[in-house]
C-alpha positions in Angstrom: 54.7 -8.7 38.7 57.8 -8.2 40.9 56.5 -10.6 43.5 55.4 -13.0 40.8 59.0 -13.1 39.6 60.3 -13.3 43.2 58.1 -16.3 44.1 59.0 -18.3 41.0 62.7 -17.5 41.2 62.9 -18.3 44.9 61.1 -21.6 44.4 62.9 -22.8 41.3 66.4 -21.4 41.9 66.8 -21.2 45.7 64.6 -24.0 46.7 62.2 -22.1 49.0 59.1 -24.0 49.9 55.5 -22.8 49.8 55.2 -21.9 53.5 58.4 -19.8 53.4 57.3 -18.0 50.3 53.9 -17.3 51.9 55.6 -15.7 55.0 58.0 -13.7 52.8 55.4 -12.2 50.5 52.3 -12.1 52.7 50.3 -14.0 50.1 48.2 -17.0 50.8 49.5 -20.5 50.1 47.0 -20.9 47.3 48.2 -17.7 45.6 51.8 -18.8 45.9 50.8 -22.2 44.3 49.2 -20.4 41.4 52.3 -18.4 40.8 54.5 -21.5 40.9 52.1 -23.2 38.4 52.4 -20.2 36.1 48.7 -19.3 36.2 47.6 -15.7 35.3 48.6 -13.1 37.8 46.5 -10.1 38.4 42.9 -9.1 37.8 40.4 -11.6 36.4 37.8 -10.8 33.7 34.5 -9.8 35.2 31.7 -12.4 35.0 29.2 -9.5 34.9 29.9 -6.2 33.1 27.9 -3.3 34.6 26.7 -0.4 32.4 25.7 2.4 34.9 24.9 5.0 32.2 23.3 2.6 29.7 21.3 0.8 32.3 18.1 2.9 31.7 18.3 2.2 27.9 18.9 -1.6 27.9 15.3 -2.5 27.6 14.9 -0.2 24.6 18.0 -1.7 22.9 16.8 -5.2 23.6 13.4 -4.4 22.2 14.9 -3.1 18.9 17.1 -6.2 18.5 14.1 -8.4 19.2 12.0 -6.6 16.6 14.9 -7.1 14.1 14.1 -10.8 14.1 10.9 -10.1 12.2 12.5 -7.8 9.7 14.6 -8.5 6.7 18.0 -9.8 7.8 19.9 -7.1 6.0 17.9 -4.3 7.6 18.9 -5.1 11.2 20.3 -2.6 13.6 24.0 -2.1 13.8 25.7 -0.8 17.0 26.3 2.6 15.3 22.6 2.8 14.3 21.5 1.9 17.9 23.8 4.6 19.3 22.4 7.2 16.8 18.8 6.4 17.6 19.4 6.5 21.4 20.9 10.0 21.0 18.3 11.3 18.6 15.2 9.7 20.0 15.9 9.3 23.7 18.6 11.9 24.6 21.3 9.4 25.5 24.4 11.2 26.9 26.8 8.2 27.2 29.6 7.2 24.9 29.3 5.2 21.7 31.9 2.6 22.9 29.6 1.6 25.8 26.7 1.0 23.4 29.0 -1.0 21.1 30.1 -3.2 24.0 26.6 -3.9 25.1 25.3 -4.5 21.5 28.2 -6.9 20.9 27.4 -8.9 24.0 23.7 -9.0 23.0 24.5 -10.1 19.5 26.9 -12.8 20.6 24.0 -14.5 22.3 22.2 -14.5 18.9 25.3 -15.7 16.9 25.3 -12.7 14.6 27.9 -12.0 11.9 31.5 -13.3 11.4 34.3 -11.0 10.5 35.4 -10.8 6.8 38.7 -9.7 5.3 39.1 -7.4 2.3 41.9 -6.6 -0.1 43.0 -3.0 0.1 42.8 -1.4 -3.4 44.0 1.8 -5.0 41.8 2.3 -8.1 42.4 4.9 -10.8 40.4 8.1 -10.5 37.3 8.4 -12.6 37.8 5.1 -14.4 35.5 2.4 -12.8 32.2 2.2 -10.9 30.3 -0.7 -9.7 26.6 -1.5 -10.0 24.2 -3.7 -8.1 20.6 -4.2 -6.9 19.3 -4.6 -3.4 15.9 -5.4 -1.8 14.3 -3.6 1.1 10.9 -3.1 2.7 9.3 0.3 2.8 5.9 1.8 3.6 4.4 3.8 0.7 1.2 5.6 1.3 0.6 3.5 4.4 1.1 0.2 2.6 4.1 -2.1 3.3 5.8 -3.0 0.0 8.9 -4.8 -1.1 11.1 -2.6 -3.3 14.3 -2.9 -5.3 17.0 -0.3 -5.0 19.7 0.4 -7.5 23.2 1.2 -6.4 26.1 2.7 -8.3 29.4 3.4 -6.5 32.7 5.0 -7.6 35.6 2.7 -6.9 38.0 5.7 -6.4 36.1 8.2 -4.4 33.4 6.0 -2.8 30.7 8.5 -3.8 27.4 6.6 -4.4 23.9 6.8 -5.8 20.9 4.9 -4.5 17.4 4.9 -6.1 14.2 2.8 -5.4 12.1 1.0 -8.1 9.2 -1.4 -8.0 11.2 -4.0 -10.0 14.5 -4.8 -11.6 13.2 -4.8 -15.2 15.4 -3.5 -18.0 13.5 -0.2 -18.3 14.1 0.5 -14.6 17.7 -0.6 -15.1 18.2 2.0 -17.8 16.3 4.7 -16.0 18.5 4.2 -12.9 21.6 4.6 -15.0 20.3 7.9 -16.5 19.6 9.3 -13.0 22.9 8.1 -11.7 24.9 9.7 -14.5 23.1 12.9 -13.9 23.9 12.7 -10.2 27.6 12.1 -10.9 27.7 14.7 -13.6 29.3 12.3 -16.1 29.8 8.7 -17.2 32.4 6.3 -15.9 34.3 4.7 -18.7 33.9 1.2 -17.1 30.9 -0.2 -15.2 31.2 -3.5 -13.3 28.2 -5.8 -13.1 27.3 -9.2 -12.0 25.6 -11.4 -14.6 22.1 -9.8 -14.3 19.6 -10.9 -17.0 18.7 -7.3 -17.9 22.2 -7.0 -19.4 23.4 -10.5 -20.2 21.7 -12.8 -22.5 24.1 -15.7 -22.1 27.2 -16.3 -20.0 30.0 -17.8 -22.0 33.3 -19.4 -20.9 35.7 -17.1 -19.1 34.9 -13.4 -19.3 32.9 -13.6 -22.6 29.2 -12.6 -22.5 26.4 -12.3 -25.1 24.7 -9.1 -24.0 21.1 -8.1 -24.5 20.8 -6.1 -27.8 19.0 -3.1 -26.0 21.8 -3.1 -23.4 24.4 -2.8 -26.1 22.6 0.1 -27.6 22.4 1.8 -24.2 26.2 1.3 -23.8 26.9 2.7 -27.2 24.8 5.8 -26.5 26.7 6.6 -23.3 30.0 5.2 -24.6 31.0 3.2 -21.6 32.4 -0.4 -21.4 30.8 -3.1 -19.3 32.7 -5.6 -17.3 31.0 -8.7 -15.8 32.1 -10.6 -12.7 32.6 -14.4 -12.6 29.4 -16.3 -11.6 28.9 -16.3 -7.8 31.8 -14.0 -7.3 30.3 -10.9 -5.8 33.7 -10.1 -4.1 34.9 -8.9 -7.5 32.7 -5.8 -6.9 33.0 -5.7 -3.2 32.6 -2.0 -2.9 29.0 -1.9 -4.2 28.2 -5.1 -2.4 29.1 -3.3 0.8 27.1 -0.3 -0.3 24.0 -2.4 -0.7 24.3 -3.4 3.0 25.4 0.1 4.1 22.4 1.8 2.4 20.0 -0.8 3.8 21.3 -0.4 7.4 21.6 3.4 7.4 19.0 4.6 4.9 16.3 2.0 5.5 16.4 1.3 9.3 13.9 1.9 10.7 11.6 1.0 7.8 11.3 4.2 5.7 7.9 5.8 5.1 6.8 8.1 2.4 3.7 9.2 0.6 5.0 8.1 -2.8 7.9 6.4 -4.4 9.2 9.8 -5.7 9.2 11.2 -2.2 11.1 8.2 -0.9 13.7 8.6 -3.6 14.1 12.3 -2.6 14.8 11.2 1.0 17.4 8.7 -0.1 19.0 11.2 -2.5 19.6 13.6 0.3 21.3 10.9 2.3 23.6 10.2 -0.7 24.5 13.8 -0.9 25.3 14.0 2.8 27.6 11.0 2.5 30.0 13.3 0.6 31.2 14.6 4.0 32.1 11.1 5.1 35.8 10.0 5.3 36.4 6.3 4.6 38.8 4.2 6.5 42.3 4.4 5.1 41.6 7.7 3.2 43.0 11.1 4.0 40.3 13.1 2.3 36.5 13.2 2.4 34.4 11.5 -0.3 33.5 14.8 -2.0 37.1 16.0 -2.0 38.1 12.8 -3.8 35.2 13.1 -6.2 36.2 16.6 -7.3 39.5 15.0 -8.5 37.7 12.2 -10.1 35.0 14.3 -11.9 37.5 15.7 -14.3 38.1 12.2 -15.7 34.5 11.2 -16.4 33.0 11.1 -19.9 30.7 13.9 -20.7 27.0 13.4 -20.8 25.3 13.3 -24.2 23.2 16.4 -25.2 19.9 14.4 -25.1 18.9 11.9 -22.5 18.5 8.3 -23.7 15.0 7.7 -24.9 13.9 5.0 -22.4 10.4 4.6 -23.8 8.6 1.5 -25.1 5.8 2.0 -27.7 2.9 -0.3 -28.3 -0.2 -0.3 -30.6 -3.4 -1.2 -28.9 -7.2 -0.9 -29.0 -9.6 0.5 -26.4 -11.8 -2.4 -25.3 -15.5 -2.4 -24.2 -14.5 -1.4 -20.6 -12.8 1.7 -22.0 -9.4 0.3 -21.0 -6.2 -0.5 -22.8 -4.2 -3.6 -21.8 -0.5 -2.8 -21.4 2.0 -5.2 -19.8 -0.8 -7.4 -18.5 -2.5 -4.5 -16.7 -5.5 -2.3 -17.7 -5.5 1.5 -18.0 -8.6 3.6 -18.6 -9.3 6.2 -21.3 -12.5 8.3 -21.7 -15.4 6.0 -22.4 -16.3 7.6 -25.7 -13.2 6.1 -27.3 -14.3 2.5 -26.8 -13.4 0.4 -29.8 -10.9 2.8 -31.3 -7.2 2.1 -31.9 -4.7 3.6 -29.5 -0.9 4.3 -29.3 0.7 3.7 -26.0 4.0 5.1 -24.6 5.2 3.0 -21.7 7.7 4.7 -19.4 9.3 3.3 -16.2 7.0 5.4 -14.0 3.9 6.2 -16.2 1.8 5.2 -19.1 0.7 7.7 -21.8 -2.2 6.8 -24.1 -2.9 8.6 -27.4 -6.1 8.3 -29.4 -6.8 10.1 -32.6 -3.3 11.7 -32.4 -3.8 13.3 -29.0 -3.0 12.3 -25.5 -6.2 11.2 -23.9 -5.0 9.6 -20.7 -1.9 9.4 -18.4 -1.5 7.0 -15.6 1.0 6.1 -13.0 2.5 2.8 -14.1 1.7 -0.3 -12.0 3.6 -3.6 -11.9 2.2 -7.0 -11.6 -0.7 -8.8 -13.4 -4.4 -8.1 -13.9 -4.4 -4.7 -12.1 -6.9 -2.0 -13.1 -6.0 1.7 -13.2 -9.3 3.5 -13.6 -9.8 7.2 -13.5 -13.4 8.1 -12.5 -13.6 11.1 -14.8 -13.2 8.7 -17.8 -16.6 7.1 -16.9 -18.7 9.9 -15.6 -20.3 10.7 -18.9 -21.3 7.0 -19.4 -22.5 6.6 -15.8 -24.7 9.7 -16.2 -26.4 8.0 -19.1 -26.9 4.9 -16.9 -27.4 6.3 -13.4 -28.4 3.0 -11.8 -24.9 1.7 -12.3 -23.5 4.5 -10.1 -23.4 2.5 -6.8 -21.7 -0.6 -8.4 -19.3 1.1 -10.8 -15.7 0.1 -9.9 -14.1 3.6 -10.5 -16.8 5.3 -8.4 -16.6 2.8 -5.5 -12.9 3.4 -5.1 -13.3 7.1 -5.5 -16.0 7.3 -2.8 -13.6 5.9 -0.2 -11.6 9.1 -0.5 -14.5 11.6 -0.7 -14.9 14.2 2.0 -18.0 13.9 4.1 -19.6 16.9 2.4 -19.9 15.0 -1.0 -21.7 12.1 0.7 -24.1 14.6 2.3 -24.7 16.3 -1.0 -25.5 13.1 -2.8 -28.1 12.3 -0.2 -29.6 15.8 -0.5 -29.8 15.6 -4.3 -31.5 12.2 -4.1 -34.0 13.5 -1.5 -34.8 16.7 -3.4 -34.9 15.3 -7.0 -35.4 11.6 -6.6 -32.7 8.9 -6.9 -32.3 8.8 -10.7 -32.3 12.5 -11.3 -30.4 13.2 -8.1 -27.5 10.8 -9.1 -27.4 12.4 -12.6 -27.2 15.9 -11.2 -24.6 14.8 -8.6 -22.4 13.4 -11.4 -22.5 16.9 -12.9 -20.8 18.1 -9.7 -18.2 15.3 -10.0 -17.5 16.5 -13.6 -16.4 19.9 -12.2 -13.2 18.2 -10.8 -11.9 18.2 -14.4 -12.0 22.0 -14.5 -11.6 23.2 -11.0 -9.2 22.4 -8.1 -10.5 19.9 -5.6 -10.3 22.3 -2.6 -12.4 25.0 -4.4 -15.1 22.4 -5.3 -15.2 21.1 -1.8 -15.5 24.7 -0.5 -18.4 25.3 -2.9 -20.1 22.1 -1.8 -19.8 23.1 1.9 -21.3 26.5 1.1 -24.1 25.0 -0.9 -25.0 22.6 1.9 -25.0 25.5 4.4 -27.5 27.4 2.3 -29.7 24.4 1.5 -28.9 24.4 -2.3 -29.8 21.2 -4.1 -28.5 21.4 -7.7 -25.3 21.2 -9.6 -25.9 24.6 -11.2 -25.8 26.2 -7.8 -22.5 24.6 -7.0 -21.2 25.7 -10.4 -22.3 29.3 -9.9 -20.6 29.4 -6.5 -17.4 28.3 -8.2 -17.8 31.0 -10.9 -18.4 33.8 -8.5 -15.1 33.6 -6.6 -13.2 36.6 -5.7 -9.9 37.4 -7.5 -7.9 38.0 -4.4 -7.4 34.3 -3.7 -9.3 34.4 -0.4 -11.8 31.9 -1.5 -15.5 31.9 -2.2 -17.5 35.0 -1.4 -20.1 34.3 1.3 -23.8 34.6 0.3 -24.2 37.4 3.0 -21.8 39.6 1.0 -23.4 39.1 -2.4 -25.4 42.3 -2.0 -22.1 44.3 -1.9 -21.2 43.1 -5.4 -21.7 45.6 -8.3 -25.0 45.2 -10.1 -25.0 43.6 -13.5 -25.1 45.7 -16.7 -28.6 45.1 -18.0 -28.2 47.3 -21.0 -26.5 44.5 -22.8 -29.9 42.8 -23.1 -31.3 45.8 -25.0 -28.3 45.7 -27.3 -29.0 42.0 -28.0 -32.6 42.9 -28.9 -31.4 45.7 -31.3 -29.1 43.3 -33.1 -31.9 40.8 -33.5 
């Protein structure tokens, strides 16, 4: 910089020419000309930025970013997520800043994201929280499904709650609030929403809204006030809008997998709890530390949980099913044609006939879906054995059978004939109502090993189990069992 000043001063003030200045400073004539023209002096930006440590992982990062193109836009990798995955899955030892620089360069080529500005706020502790819904893909029991996830976020502490549902219906909306209030340990006096149809019947001028009647009852039960944003103004609840994206990027990338929706919700709940150790930008304390201050100001929970149940009157049809919310749910076939009472919950359906609960199903969403339990039809199929192979509940059940049940069915049909064999095999299937599946399958395996070909044999094997919990007593050891007390038969004769 000193020579840059010398060249310009000598040229402009003392009239030195370019040749003289080149001899004085030892720089080339072109360099002297650049200094006189006022061009940048010093190092130039590299045209190619090397990444020595990251070089081995670039193909992995590129592959992740390419796969993001086929995934929902809001579930793409962030630079932080890329860094965390490299450390956890590939043992990356470099710095996060290096990963950020490379991801930034890669995303520039794709034209991703533009910076947004936010207004800093200092909300009152324990007064307001924000609510919103998001959409994400997940894999449940091996099947890819599109789910809705509910988000509630405290404006003061930033503590948040996330829960998955199959839909955004009002019953799911209420159920999500109940779980959220339990998670926070209280109720926020004010909840901020957009104009979702599960809560708002009609949007009036200004801030006025005509709310759904059931939503007003729910509010009255928990004693909170609702506040609705202006239409198309999600920035008025920017905290939860950001939470929807944060949860999707951090809790749902890569695509989450679980055996059931309940298991998926347990996974996400653990992530919400761990977020309490996070410190937000501009805050001196962690989220949980702020929440401890806030918790004192929340409204207390009512003694009883809100009764989020819908009741219906129905009738069991000729297929031994009850139609609820455009879907069919089975009951034992002997109740066909009888009136039923249905309790519809967000996650299950309970069917009562003759004043007793006769069936309970996991609730399904959509139209024209059949939820059939095989045990509801076994008695009827046993009366009509030729329908066994085409019966819908049996066909679906057979796909999950162990190989031993298929072998037993074949043995029964060979030993007793097809009709009698199927009837006797159904008696084995009926045992699932009284015994655990693993015990029945163990008894079936033992019966096959010993060439037994009747349901009574399987039933006896189940009865004569030891009490130590070690399983079924092998046939070789039956001789060691104590002999039966035959004197009871003499007593019976005396009584007669």
